[in-house]
The first five atom37 places (N, CA, C, CB, O) and aatype in JSON, in Angstrom:
{
  "aatype": [12, 0, 16, 11, 5, 2, 6, 19, 2, 19, 15, 9, 12, 0, 7, 14, 7, 6, 12, 5, 10, 19, 12, 15, 10, 16, 1, 0, 15, 8, 7, 14, 18, 7, 9, 3, 12, 19, 11, 0, 16, 15, 19, 8, 13, 16, 16, 3, 10, 11, 7, 15, 19, 19, 16, 7, 7, 13, 15, 0, 4, 19, 2, 15, 19, 15, 1, 6, 3, 7, 15, 7, 2, 2, 17, 2, 10, 6, 7, 18, 19, 10, 3, 18, 14, 2, 9, 15, 7, 13, 11, 7, 18, 18, 2, 15, 11, 16, 1, 11, 7, 8, 13, 16, 10, 12, 10, 1],
  "atom_mask": [
    [1, 1, 1, 1, 1],
    [1, 1, 1, 1, 1],
    [1, 1, 1, 1, 1],
    [1, 1, 1, 1, 1],
    [1, 1, 1, 1, 1],
    [1, 1, 1, 1, 1],
    [1, 1, 1, 1, 1],
    [1, 1, 1, 1, 1],
    [1, 1, 1, 1, 1],
    [1, 1, 1, 1, 1],
    [1, 1, 1, 1, 1],
    [1, 1, 1, 1, 1],
    [1, 1, 1, 1, 1],
    [1, 1, 1, 1, 1],
    [1, 1, 1, 0, 1],
    [1, 1, 1, 1, 1],
    [1, 1, 1, 0, 1],
    [1, 1, 1, 1, 1],
    [1, 1, 1, 1, 1],
    [1, 1, 1, 1, 1],
    [1, 1, 1, 1, 1],
    [1, 1, 1, 1, 1],
    [1, 1, 1, 1, 1],
    [1, 1, 1, 1, 1],
    [1, 1, 1, 1, 1],
    [1, 1, 1, 1, 1],
    [1, 1, 1, 1, 1],
    [1, 1, 1, 1, 1],
    [1, 1, 1, 1, 1],
    [1, 1, 1, 1, 1],
    [1, 1, 1, 0, 1],
    [1, 1, 1, 1, 1],
    [1, 1, 1, 1, 1],
    [1, 1, 1, 0, 1],
    [1, 1, 1, 1, 1],
    [1, 1, 1, 1, 1],
    [1, 1, 1, 1, 1],
    [1, 1, 1, 1, 1],
    [1, 1, 1, 1, 1],
    [1, 1, 1, 1, 1],
    [1, 1, 1, 1, 1],
    [1, 1, 1, 1, 1],
    [1, 1, 1, 1, 1],
    [1, 1, 1, 1, 1],
    [1, 1, 1, 1, 1],
    [1, 1, 1, 1, 1],
    [1, 1, 1, 1, 1],
    [1, 1, 1, 1, 1],
    [1, 1, 1, 1, 1],
    [1, 1, 1, 1, 1],
    [1, 1, 1, 0, 1],
    [1, 1, 1, 1, 1],
    [1, 1, 1, 1, 1],
    [1, 1, 1, 1, 1],
    [1, 1, 1, 1, 1],
    [1, 1, 1, 0, 1],
    [1, 1, 1, 0, 1],
    [1, 1, 1, 1, 1],
    [1, 1, 1, 1, 1],
    [1, 1, 1, 1, 1],
    [1, 1, 1, 1, 1],
    [1, 1, 1, 1, 1],
    [1, 1, 1, 1, 1],
    [1, 1, 1, 1, 1],
    [1, 1, 1, 1, 1],
    [1, 1, 1, 1, 1],
    [1, 1, 1, 1, 1],
    [1, 1, 1, 1, 1],
    [1, 1, 1, 1, 1],
    [1, 1, 1, 0, 1],
    [1, 1, 1, 1, 1],
    [1, 1, 1, 0, 1],
    [1, 1, 1, 1, 1],
    [1, 1, 1, 1, 1],
    [1, 1, 1, 1, 1],
    [1, 1, 1, 1, 1],
    [1, 1, 1, 1, 1],
    [1, 1, 1, 1, 1],
    [1, 1, 1, 0, 1],
    [1, 1, 1, 1, 1],
    [1, 1, 1, 1, 1],
    [1, 1, 1, 1, 1],
    [1, 1, 1, 1, 1],
    [1, 1, 1, 1, 1],
    [1, 1, 1, 1, 1],
    [1, 1, 1, 1, 1],
    [1, 1, 1, 1, 1],
    [1, 1, 1, 1, 1],
    [1, 1, 1, 0, 1],
    [1, 1, 1, 1, 1],
    [1, 1, 1, 1, 1],
    [1, 1, 1, 0, 1],
    [1, 1, 1, 1, 1],
    [1, 1, 1, 1, 1],
    [1, 1, 1, 1, 1],
    [1, 1, 1, 1, 1],
    [1, 1, 1, 1, 1],
    [1, 1, 1, 1, 1],
    [1, 1, 1, 1, 1],
    [1, 1, 1, 1, 1],
    [1, 1, 1, 0, 1],
    [1, 1, 1, 1, 1],
    [1, 1, 1, 1, 1],
    [1, 1, 1, 1, 1],
    [1, 1, 1, 1, 1],
    [1, 1, 1, 1, 1],
    [1, 1, 1, 1, 1],
    [1, 1, 1, 1, 1]
  ],
  "atom_positions": [
    [[134.2, 53.51, 134.76], [132.89, 53.91, 134.76], [131.93, 52.89, 134.19], [132.79, 55.12, 134.06], [132.22, 52.5, 133.06]],
    [[130.94, 52.41, 134.7], [129.92, 51.43, 134.43], [128.99, 51.84, 133.5], [129.24, 51.06, 135.55], [128.35, 52.88, 133.62]],
    [[128.87, 50.98, 132.47], [127.91, 51.25, 131.39], [126.78, 50.45, 131.21], [128.5, 51.23, 130.24], [126.83, 49.29, 131.64]],
    [[125.75, 50.86, 130.63], [124.73, 49.76, 130.53], [125.2, 48.7, 129.51], [123.31, 50.36, 130.09], [126.3, 48.79, 128.95]],
    [[124.29, 47.61, 129.26], [124.87, 46.61, 128.39], [124.79, 46.87, 127.0], [124.31, 45.39, 128.6], [125.49, 46.25, 126.21]],
    [[123.84, 47.93, 126.59], [123.81, 48.42, 125.28], [124.63, 49.6, 124.95], [122.55, 48.7, 124.98], [124.38, 50.37, 124.03]],
    [[125.6, 49.68, 125.73], [126.4, 50.96, 125.6], [127.89, 50.71, 125.51], [126.14, 51.89, 126.79], [128.35, 49.83, 126.24]],
    [[128.77, 51.41, 124.64], [130.28, 51.08, 124.81], [131.04, 52.54, 124.7], [130.84, 49.93, 123.54], [130.75, 53.47, 123.95]],
    [[131.88, 52.47, 125.46], [132.75, 53.53, 125.73], [133.97, 53.6, 124.77], [133.2, 53.41, 127.13], [134.75, 52.64, 124.77]],
    [[134.17, 54.55, 124.05], [135.43, 54.67, 123.25], [136.15, 55.99, 123.28], [135.14, 54.39, 121.86], [135.57, 57.05, 123.51]],
    [[137.41, 55.88, 123.05], [138.1, 57.2, 123.18], [138.38, 57.53, 121.7], [139.5, 57.15, 124.14], [138.49, 56.71, 120.8]],
    [[138.48, 59.05, 121.59], [138.28, 59.56, 120.3], [139.92, 60.18, 120.34], [136.8, 60.75, 120.1], [140.44, 60.91, 121.19]],
    [[140.46, 59.65, 119.19], [141.97, 60.04, 118.96], [142.07, 61.26, 118.04], [142.82, 58.81, 118.28], [142.93, 62.14, 118.16]],
    [[141.17, 61.24, 117.14], [141.28, 62.39, 116.23], [140.11, 62.5, 115.7], [142.27, 62.33, 115.22], [139.39, 61.54, 115.47]],
    [[139.72, 64.12, 115.36], [138.31, 64.21, 114.96], [138.3, 65.68, 114.1], [0.0, 0.0, 0.0], [139.32, 66.32, 113.82]],
    [[137.04, 66.04, 113.77], [137.01, 67.26, 113.21], [137.19, 68.64, 114.19], [135.75, 67.25, 112.52], [137.14, 68.62, 115.42]],
    [[137.39, 69.78, 113.39], [137.86, 70.84, 113.88], [136.48, 71.62, 114.33], [0.0, 0.0, 0.0], [135.45, 70.96, 114.24]],
    [[136.41, 72.71, 114.7], [135.33, 73.46, 115.24], [134.29, 73.96, 114.15], [135.91, 74.64, 116.0], [133.07, 73.98, 114.32]],
    [[134.91, 74.32, 113.12], [134.14, 74.65, 112.04], [133.29, 73.53, 111.35], [135.01, 75.21, 111.14], [132.14, 73.72, 110.95]],
    [[133.94, 72.42, 111.26], [133.36, 71.14, 110.77], [132.21, 70.69, 111.77], [134.52, 70.0, 110.67], [131.17, 70.23, 111.3]],
    [[132.36, 70.81, 112.99], [131.35, 70.4, 113.84], [130.07, 71.3, 113.52], [131.83, 70.51, 115.34], [128.96, 70.81, 113.3]],
    [[130.35, 72.73, 113.51], [129.18, 73.49, 113.34], [128.63, 73.1, 111.97], [129.45, 75.02, 113.47], [127.4, 72.97, 111.96]],
    [[129.26, 72.89, 110.8], [128.72, 72.69, 109.73], [127.8, 71.33, 109.64], [129.74, 72.78, 108.84], [126.8, 71.17, 108.94]],
    [[128.44, 70.39, 110.56], [127.63, 69.23, 110.46], [126.32, 69.65, 111.18], [128.34, 67.93, 111.1], [125.28, 69.33, 110.6]],
    [[126.23, 70.26, 112.26], [125.06, 70.76, 112.87], [124.17, 71.54, 112.19], [125.36, 71.4, 113.86], [122.98, 71.29, 112.34]],
    [[124.52, 72.54, 111.41], [123.6, 73.5, 110.64], [123.06, 73.09, 109.41], [124.25, 74.69, 110.33], [122.05, 73.64, 108.99]],
    [[123.7, 72.02, 108.67], [123.28, 71.76, 107.38], [122.16, 70.8, 107.42], [124.37, 71.27, 106.55], [122.18, 69.98, 108.34]],
    [[121.22, 70.77, 106.63], [119.99, 69.77, 106.78], [120.47, 68.62, 106.03], [118.49, 70.33, 106.15], [121.22, 68.67, 105.06]],
    [[119.98, 67.57, 106.55], [120.64, 66.11, 106.02], [120.14, 65.89, 104.77], [120.28, 64.77, 106.9], [120.86, 65.19, 104.04]],
    [[118.91, 66.38, 104.23], [118.56, 66.17, 102.83], [118.4, 67.42, 102.0], [117.33, 65.42, 102.76], [117.7, 68.37, 102.36]],
    [[119.07, 67.4, 100.91], [119.11, 68.52, 100.04], [117.83, 68.56, 99.01], [0.0, 0.0, 0.0], [116.97, 67.67, 99.01]],
    [[117.82, 69.5, 98.3], [116.78, 69.76, 97.23], [116.86, 68.6, 96.11], [117.04, 71.28, 96.53], [117.97, 68.15, 95.82]],
    [[115.84, 68.19, 95.57], [115.98, 67.25, 94.35], [116.32, 65.95, 94.72], [116.99, 67.68, 93.38], [116.82, 65.21, 93.86]],
    [[116.12, 65.48, 96.03], [116.46, 64.02, 96.4], [117.86, 64.08, 96.58], [0.0, 0.0, 0.0], [118.35, 62.95, 96.57]],
    [[118.58, 64.88, 96.72], [120.3, 64.98, 96.84], [120.36, 64.5, 98.37], [121.1, 66.83, 96.57], [119.69, 65.05, 99.24]],
    [[121.14, 63.52, 98.6], [121.35, 63.08, 100.03], [122.65, 64.06, 100.4], [121.67, 61.25, 100.18], [123.72, 64.05, 99.79]],
    [[122.37, 64.78, 101.37], [123.58, 65.55, 101.86], [124.22, 64.79, 103.02], [123.2, 67.02, 102.32], [125.24, 65.32, 103.45]],
    [[123.81, 63.64, 103.61], [124.48, 63.08, 104.69], [125.93, 62.92, 104.55], [123.94, 61.88, 104.95], [126.66, 63.18, 105.51]],
    [[126.44, 62.49, 103.38], [127.9, 62.57, 103.39], [128.57, 64.16, 103.37], [128.39, 61.72, 102.08], [129.7, 64.4, 103.79]],
    [[127.87, 64.95, 102.92], [128.53, 66.28, 102.83], [128.43, 67.09, 104.27], [127.8, 67.15, 101.62], [129.19, 68.01, 104.58]],
    [[127.38, 66.58, 105.1], [127.31, 66.99, 106.49], [127.83, 66.16, 107.54], [126.07, 67.21, 106.8], [127.78, 66.5, 108.73]],
    [[128.35, 65.04, 107.13], [129.02, 64.28, 108.52], [130.43, 64.74, 108.68], [129.08, 62.52, 108.42], [130.96, 65.5, 107.87]],
    [[131.15, 64.16, 109.94], [132.12, 64.15, 110.41], [132.94, 63.09, 110.68], [131.93, 64.65, 111.12], [132.28, 62.18, 111.19]],
    [[134.23, 62.77, 110.54], [134.82, 61.57, 110.84], [135.68, 61.72, 112.28], [135.74, 61.15, 109.58], [136.49, 62.6, 112.56]],
    [[135.25, 60.65, 113.07], [135.97, 60.53, 114.43], [137.01, 59.22, 114.34], [134.78, 60.31, 115.74], [136.51, 58.16, 113.95]],
    [[138.13, 59.24, 114.59], [139.14, 58.02, 114.81], [139.01, 57.64, 116.3], [140.79, 58.43, 114.44], [139.07, 58.42, 117.25]],
    [[138.82, 56.35, 116.33], [138.84, 55.7, 117.78], [140.07, 55.19, 118.02], [137.85, 54.57, 118.03], [140.85, 55.0, 117.09]],
    [[140.37, 54.91, 119.3], [141.6, 53.97, 119.84], [141.16, 52.62, 119.46], [141.9, 54.03, 121.55], [140.05, 52.14, 119.7]],
    [[142.25, 51.99, 118.76], [142.12, 50.66, 118.19], [142.04, 49.5, 118.98], [143.09, 50.46, 117.4], [141.54, 48.42, 118.63]],
    [[142.67, 49.83, 120.33], [142.4, 48.64, 121.38], [141.14, 48.24, 122.04], [143.14, 48.85, 122.44], [140.63, 48.76, 123.03]],
    [[140.64, 47.07, 121.24], [139.33, 46.73, 121.62], [138.13, 47.43, 121.42], [0.0, 0.0, 0.0], [137.15, 47.42, 122.17]],
    [[138.27, 48.12, 120.21], [137.05, 49.08, 119.95], [136.04, 48.42, 119.05], [137.5, 50.48, 119.24], [136.33, 47.6, 118.17]],
    [[135.0, 48.78, 119.32], [133.7, 48.11, 118.64], [133.73, 48.7, 117.26], [132.17, 48.46, 119.44], [133.23, 48.03, 116.36]],
    [[134.27, 49.95, 116.95], [134.25, 50.58, 115.96], [135.89, 50.7, 115.3], [133.52, 51.83, 116.36], [136.62, 51.66, 115.53]],
    [[136.24, 49.66, 114.56], [137.86, 49.46, 114.26], [137.99, 50.88, 113.34], [138.35, 47.73, 113.23], [137.3, 51.28, 112.4]],
    [[138.98, 51.38, 113.88], [139.61, 52.67, 112.96], [138.79, 53.98, 113.22], [0.0, 0.0, 0.0], [139.37, 55.07, 113.28]],
    [[137.32, 53.86, 113.39], [136.67, 55.18, 113.54], [135.34, 55.04, 112.91], [0.0, 0.0, 0.0], [135.04, 54.01, 112.32]],
    [[134.35, 56.28, 113.05], [133.21, 56.22, 112.32], [132.93, 57.69, 111.84], [132.09, 55.6, 113.15], [133.38, 58.72, 112.36]],
    [[132.02, 57.56, 110.64], [131.26, 58.81, 110.34], [130.16, 59.15, 111.16], [130.77, 58.78, 109.06], [129.5, 58.27, 111.71]],
    [[129.88, 60.44, 111.3], [128.8, 60.73, 112.09], [128.27, 62.0, 111.64], [129.13, 60.74, 113.5], [128.96, 62.82, 111.03]],
    [[126.82, 62.19, 112.0], [126.23, 63.52, 111.98], [125.88, 64.01, 113.29], [125.07, 63.56, 111.17], [125.31, 63.26, 114.09]],
    [[126.22, 65.46, 113.63], [126.05, 65.95, 114.88], [124.67, 66.42, 114.95], [127.01, 66.98, 115.21], [124.21, 66.98, 113.97]],
    [[123.94, 66.24, 116.04], [122.55, 66.58, 116.19], [122.57, 67.65, 117.26], [121.63, 65.33, 116.56], [121.79, 68.6, 117.15]],
    [[123.51, 67.55, 118.42], [123.52, 68.48, 119.46], [124.92, 68.94, 119.67], [122.93, 67.92, 120.69], [125.84, 68.15, 119.45]],
    [[125.2, 70.26, 120.13], [126.61, 70.65, 120.6], [126.1, 71.69, 121.67], [127.75, 71.32, 119.32], [125.14, 72.42, 121.46]],
    [[126.84, 71.68, 122.84], [126.66, 72.4, 123.95], [128.04, 72.52, 124.5], [125.67, 71.79, 124.87], [128.82, 71.57, 124.47]],
    [[128.36, 73.74, 125.03], [129.68, 74.09, 125.73], [129.85, 73.27, 127.08], [129.72, 75.71, 126.06], [128.98, 73.1, 127.93]],
    [[131.0, 72.86, 127.1], [131.17, 72.1, 128.26], [131.84, 73.06, 129.42], [132.07, 70.8, 127.91], [131.74, 72.75, 130.6]],
    [[132.5, 74.19, 128.99], [132.97, 75.28, 129.83], [133.11, 76.29, 128.86], [134.27, 75.02, 130.65], [132.7, 76.18, 127.7]],
    [[133.78, 77.45, 129.4], [133.7, 78.72, 128.48], [134.92, 78.78, 127.88], [0.0, 0.0, 0.0], [135.31, 79.91, 127.59]],
    [[135.62, 77.86, 127.63], [137.01, 77.96, 126.86], [136.75, 78.06, 125.27], [137.99, 76.56, 127.2], [137.59, 78.43, 124.46]],
    [[135.55, 77.69, 124.99], [135.36, 77.73, 123.62], [135.98, 76.38, 122.78], [0.0, 0.0, 0.0], [135.91, 76.28, 121.56]],
    [[136.56, 75.44, 123.62], [137.3, 74.33, 122.91], [136.49, 73.04, 123.45], [139.03, 74.31, 123.3], [136.49, 72.05, 122.71]],
    [[135.99, 73.0, 124.35], [135.22, 71.57, 125.04], [133.85, 71.85, 124.82], [135.44, 71.26, 126.8], [133.27, 72.91, 125.05]],
    [[133.27, 70.54, 124.26], [131.94, 70.34, 123.83], [131.32, 69.07, 124.31], [131.89, 70.37, 122.41], [132.02, 68.07, 124.51]],
    [[130.18, 69.08, 124.5], [129.43, 68.04, 124.88], [128.46, 67.83, 123.51], [128.65, 68.39, 126.33], [127.61, 68.66, 123.18]],
    [[128.7, 66.66, 122.83], [128.22, 66.39, 121.61], [127.12, 65.04, 121.44], [129.48, 66.24, 120.79], [127.32, 64.0, 122.07]],
    [[126.19, 65.17, 120.69], [125.38, 64.15, 120.54], [124.91, 64.02, 118.97], [124.26, 64.34, 121.53], [124.67, 65.0, 118.26]],
    [[124.81, 62.62, 118.55], [124.46, 62.62, 117.09], [124.21, 61.07, 116.86], [0.0, 0.0, 0.0], [124.09, 60.29, 117.81]],
    [[124.14, 60.7, 115.63], [124.17, 59.59, 115.14], [125.35, 58.86, 114.13], [123.1, 59.67, 114.65], [126.03, 59.6, 113.42]],
    [[125.52, 57.7, 114.11], [126.54, 57.1, 113.35], [126.0, 56.42, 112.07], [127.27, 56.13, 114.2], [125.03, 55.68, 111.97]],
    [[126.73, 56.78, 111.28], [126.55, 56.34, 109.89], [126.99, 55.06, 109.3], [127.08, 57.2, 109.16], [126.26, 54.46, 108.52]],
    [[128.38, 54.54, 109.7], [128.98, 53.55, 109.15], [128.65, 52.16, 109.69], [130.27, 53.81, 109.23], [129.0, 51.16, 109.06]],
    [[127.93, 52.05, 110.92], [127.72, 50.88, 111.67], [126.28, 50.78, 111.98], [128.55, 50.87, 112.92], [125.74, 51.55, 112.77]],
    [[125.59, 49.77, 111.31], [123.92, 49.53, 111.62], [123.73, 49.25, 112.95], [123.21, 48.3, 110.84], [122.66, 49.62, 113.42]],
    [[124.62, 48.6, 113.76], [124.48, 48.29, 114.86], [124.57, 49.17, 116.13], [125.15, 47.48, 114.86], [124.27, 48.87, 117.28]],
    [[125.1, 50.4, 115.63], [125.18, 51.7, 116.42], [124.13, 52.57, 116.37], [126.23, 52.45, 116.07], [123.87, 52.89, 115.21]],
    [[123.45, 53.06, 117.16], [122.3, 54.02, 116.77], [122.84, 55.23, 116.9], [121.0, 53.95, 117.59], [122.61, 56.02, 115.98]],
    [[123.69, 55.69, 118.07], [124.08, 57.04, 118.25], [125.06, 57.13, 119.06], [0.0, 0.0, 0.0], [125.54, 56.07, 119.46]],
    [[125.68, 58.48, 119.56], [126.83, 58.69, 120.41], [126.27, 59.89, 121.12], [128.29, 58.92, 119.63], [125.34, 60.63, 120.81]],
    [[127.07, 59.9, 122.14], [126.89, 61.29, 123.0], [128.28, 61.09, 123.95], [125.18, 61.39, 124.08], [128.69, 60.0, 124.34]],
    [[128.97, 62.53, 124.25], [130.01, 62.5, 125.05], [130.73, 63.73, 124.87], [0.0, 0.0, 0.0], [130.23, 64.66, 124.23]],
    [[132.07, 63.79, 125.49], [132.83, 65.13, 125.46], [133.9, 64.92, 124.48], [133.44, 65.6, 126.9], [134.47, 63.84, 124.32]],
    [[134.18, 66.17, 123.73], [135.1, 66.27, 122.55], [135.76, 67.7, 122.67], [134.28, 66.08, 121.09], [135.1, 68.74, 122.7]],
    [[137.1, 67.64, 122.74], [137.82, 68.96, 122.53], [138.19, 69.36, 121.12], [139.06, 68.95, 123.29], [139.05, 68.67, 120.56]],
    [[137.62, 70.46, 120.43], [138.08, 70.58, 119.16], [139.46, 71.37, 118.95], [137.03, 71.19, 118.44], [139.88, 71.63, 117.82]],
    [[140.06, 71.71, 120.0], [141.57, 72.17, 119.96], [142.45, 71.06, 119.75], [142.02, 72.86, 121.26], [143.13, 71.1, 118.72]],
    [[142.6, 69.93, 120.64], [143.22, 68.63, 120.52], [142.46, 67.87, 119.76], [143.47, 67.98, 121.7], [143.14, 67.08, 119.1]],
    [[141.43, 67.79, 119.6], [140.68, 66.79, 118.57], [140.64, 65.48, 119.3], [141.5, 66.59, 117.04], [140.75, 64.46, 118.62]],
    [[140.52, 65.4, 120.4], [140.38, 64.17, 121.23], [139.08, 64.39, 122.28], [141.86, 63.89, 122.08], [138.63, 65.46, 122.69]],
    [[138.67, 63.08, 122.56], [137.44, 62.98, 123.47], [137.04, 61.81, 124.0], [0.0, 0.0, 0.0], [137.9, 60.93, 123.92]],
    [[135.89, 61.46, 124.6], [135.49, 60.33, 125.05], [133.95, 60.2, 124.66], [135.8, 60.26, 126.49], [133.15, 61.03, 125.06]],
    [[133.59, 59.19, 123.92], [132.06, 59.09, 123.61], [131.52, 57.64, 124.08], [131.78, 59.3, 121.92], [132.25, 56.67, 124.29]],
    [[130.28, 57.66, 124.2], [129.46, 56.48, 124.56], [128.72, 56.31, 123.32], [128.52, 56.64, 125.87], [128.13, 57.24, 122.76]],
    [[128.77, 55.07, 122.9], [128.18, 54.68, 121.56], [126.82, 53.84, 122.19], [129.39, 53.64, 120.48], [126.92, 53.01, 123.1]],
    [[125.71, 54.15, 121.63], [124.51, 53.27, 121.91], [124.16, 52.4, 120.93], [123.36, 53.99, 122.17], [123.77, 52.75, 119.82]],
    [[124.31, 51.08, 121.35], [124.27, 49.87, 120.61], [122.61, 49.57, 120.38], [125.11, 48.62, 121.46], [121.78, 49.69, 121.28]],
    [[122.31, 49.16, 119.0], [120.72, 48.5, 118.78], [120.45, 47.26, 119.56], [120.41, 48.04, 117.18], [119.35, 46.71, 119.49]]
  ]
}
């Protein structure tokens, strides 16, 4: 699959469960009294290490979850990456049962 020059495809080898995805989506990113809740609301995705732009994986906050089908395991996700300042966000497919998927990372 061809991608734009500012996009990179990665394979997700491990990631969060369904409840972690929901918690990341529903919690506010900033708490009261200036408490930064980003670490509390983020989830971690481990990537395939072969030639990956994100060695080992990345932490992310999920902005959007939609069902890919009726199984309750397959999701289309969108969000933003926390660990890498050169990556603005991600979108792609994720299976919360197998905890694997494929994302497109948007480079700045």
